[in-house]
Structures are given as structure tokens and as C-alpha cells.
N, C-alpha and C positions, 0 to 999 in steps of 0.2 A: 719687641714685646707688645707695644701698644697696638700694632696691627693685629697681632694674635688675639688680644683681649677684645678688640673691636669686632673681629670675626666671631668670636665666641658669644658675644652679647647678641649677635644677630641670628645665632644658630637655633635657638629655641630647643635645645637638647633636653630630653626627658631625664637624663642621668648625667651627673658630673662626678667622675671618680679620679682623684688626683692623689699621688703619693710623693711627698717630699721627704720621706723618712731619712733622718740623719743629715739633711742638707744644711750647710752653714750659709747658704746663699739666699734662702727664702726669708723674708722679713715680714713684719706686721704690715708695712706699706704694700708689699707685693701681694699679700693675702687680701688686703682691702681692695686692691685693684682687681684681683681675680674674682672675688666674691661680688663685686659691684656689677659683674656681667651676668649674674643669675637672672633668669627670665621667668615669666609666668608659666612656662611649660615644664619647669623643673619639678620632677617627682621624686628623685632620689639623689642624695648628696653623700659622697663618701670621701672624707679627707683624712689622710694620714700625715700628721705633722710631728710624729714621734722623734724625739731627740733633736729637734730643730732649735738651735741655740738662740735665734733672734725672734722667737715667737713669744708673745705675752698676752695679757688680757685684751690688748688692742685688737688682736685677731678674733677673740670671742665677741667683742663689741661689733666688729665688722661683720661677723657671722650673724649676729643679732639683726643688724640692718638688712642683710641679704635675705634672711628668712621672713622678715616683715613684709617684703614685697608679696602682693597677693599671688600665691602659687598653689599648686596642688601637691606640695611637698608631702610625701607620705613616709619616706624612709630616710633616716639620718644616721650615718656611722661616722664617728669621730675618734681619732686616736691622737692623744697628746702625751705620750710617755716622756718622762724626764729621768735622766740618770741620777744615781744616788749622790754623785759628787757635786751636783748643781742644785741650787735652791729653786723651788718651783716658781716660775714666772706667772702662773695662773692662780687666780684667787676667787673667793666667793663672789666678788663684785662682777667679774666676767661671766661666771657660771649663772648667776641670777639673771643677768642681762639676757643671756642666751635662752634660759628657761622661759622667761616672760615673753620672748619673741616667737617661740615655736608656734607654728600655725596649728589650728585645731584639726587639720587634716592629717597630722603626723600620726602614723599607726605604729611605727617601729623606730626605736631610739636605741642605738648601740654605742656606748661611750667607754673609752679606755683611757683613764687618767692615771695610770700606774706611775707612782713616784711624785705625783702632784700633791704634796703634803700641806699646801696652804688651804685646801678645801676643807670645809667643816660641815657638820650636819645642816647648818643654815643654808649653805649652797645647794646641797643635795635635796633638801626638802622643797626647794623651789621647782625642782624638776617634777 
């Protein structure tokens, strides 16, 4: 995995689109490692982490760090759906951290937080 992440960090890709939908193997640490590879050339980020049981606010914080890197990031699509049987691992703290880090170049923001019941108006106002 480390070799793949190192190659990704050198790639200067304009678009990163990754789906881990329903994966029980992806963790906050894995997402932190992946997001640490983002480069200045990134213009579009599309992440689907729906129903990933090991994802929490730590991933939103890692995403915040990744988008703070001076980029031309213009489009962000995120999906963090949570099943009804599981409490939401995402909170206003993570959402606010992400919102504050979004670069001014962002023109399109598409968020799907279906089932994330821990978010309040406070978190969404930050966006």
C-alpha cells in the first residue's frame, strides 16, 4: 500500500475519485494516508465512504488537512451515508473543521450525509 500511496503523491492527478462504499477494511488511518497524497494539481475530489464502519470525524479532519494544501480544488463530492442501525460517527466538529479548510477556489460542493444524525444546524452553517 505504501508504494501505491507514494506513486499517487508523485502523480499530480487533477482528479481523485475513490469509492470504498460498504468497505469494512478502510479506516480513518487509511484515509489519512490516502488524503496525505493530495497534491497542488488536484482540482476534483470525489470520495464515497458510505456505510464504512471504521470511518469517523478523524477522516473529516484528515480531509481538512488535505484541502488546506494550496490547490486549485474546484469540485468536491463526498458521500458518508450511515445505516439506521448504527450511530453516526460524524459530528459537527468534523464538519466545521472541513468547512473552514475548503479553499476559496471551490466552485462545487456535493455532500451526502444521509443517516448522519449527529450533525446540527451549527455544522451546516459553517459550510
